[in-house]
C-alpha positions as CSV (number, residue, x, y, z in Angstrom):
1,V,16.7,185.9,110.2
2,N,17.3,187.0,106.9
3,N,13.8,188.0,105.8
4,P,12.5,191.8,106.3
5,W,9.0,192.5,106.1
6,L,8.4,195.7,105.0
7,Q,5.1,196.7,104.7
8,H,4.5,198.7,101.9
9,Y,1.8,201.4,102.5
10,V,2.1,205.6,103.1
11,K,4.4,206.0,106.8
12,N,5.3,202.9,107.1
13,K,8.5,202.3,110.3
14,A,9.4,199.2,109.6
15,K,13.5,199.2,108.9
16,G,15.2,196.6,107.1
17,V,18.2,195.9,104.3
18,M,17.4,194.6,101.2
19,K,20.2,192.0,100.3
20,E,20.7,190.6,97.5
21,G,18.1,186.8,97.2
22,H,15.2,188.2,98.2
23,V,12.3,189.3,96.7
24,F,9.6,191.3,97.1
25,T,6.2,192.4,95.4
26,V,4.8,196.0,93.9
27,E,0.9,196.2,94.1
28,P,0.0,199.0,92.9
29,M,-3.3,199.5,93.5
30,I,-6.5,202.2,91.5
31,N,-9.1,202.9,93.1
32,L,-12.3,205.4,92.2
33,G,-12.8,206.3,95.4
34,A,-11.8,204.9,98.2
35,Y,-8.3,203.9,99.8
36,S,-8.9,202.1,102.5
37,D,-10.4,198.8,102.4
38,I,-12.3,196.2,104.3
39,T,-10.9,192.3,104.2
40,W,-13.8,189.8,104.2
41,G,-14.8,186.7,106.5
42,D,-11.7,184.7,104.1
43,N,-9.0,186.9,105.8
44,W,-7.7,187.4,101.6
45,T,-10.9,189.1,100.1
46,A,-10.2,193.0,100.2
47,V,-12.5,195.2,99.2
48,T,-12.9,198.9,99.3
49,S,-15.0,200.9,101.9
50,D,-17.2,202.6,99.5
51,G,-16.9,199.7,97.2
52,K,-16.4,201.0,94.0
53,R,-14.1,199.5,91.6
54,S,-10.4,198.7,91.9
55,A,-7.9,198.0,90.4
56,Q,-4.7,195.8,91.8
57,F,-1.6,193.7,90.2
58,E,1.5,192.7,91.5
59,H,5.2,192.4,90.4
60,T,7.4,190.2,91.9
61,V,10.5,191.2,92.5
62,L,14.1,189.4,93.0
63,V,17.2,192.1,94.7
64,T,20.1,190.4,92.5
65,K,24.2,191.2,93.0
66,D,23.6,193.9,90.1
67,G,20.2,196.0,91.4
68,C,16.7,193.5,90.6
69,E,14.9,191.0,88.7
70,I,11.5,191.6,87.8
71,L,10.3,187.9,88.2
72,T,6.6,188.0,86.5
73,A,8.3,190.7,83.6
74,R,5.9,189.2,80.7
75,E,7.9,189.1,76.8
76,N,8.7,191.9,75.7
77,E,6.9,194.4,78.5
78,P,8.4,197.9,78.6
79,V,10.7,198.3,82.2
80,M,11.0,202.1,83.6
81,T,14.2,202.3,84.3
């Protein structure tokens, strides 16, 4: 199989190597309270366990032979290097 499942959270123990052609997401969250979450019955919606406000966004990244390309970058969006 050519698609490692790499979780993106603290103390991740998954092993794998990203290779050219693989795609992954970076999904930072900013929470006013707890970082722990509860998933609703729709198995999609997640809320913080304390119900305080939270914001999340996502970028999709393609691994290329020369590095990475941010597929979801907006025009003229600054890129950290």
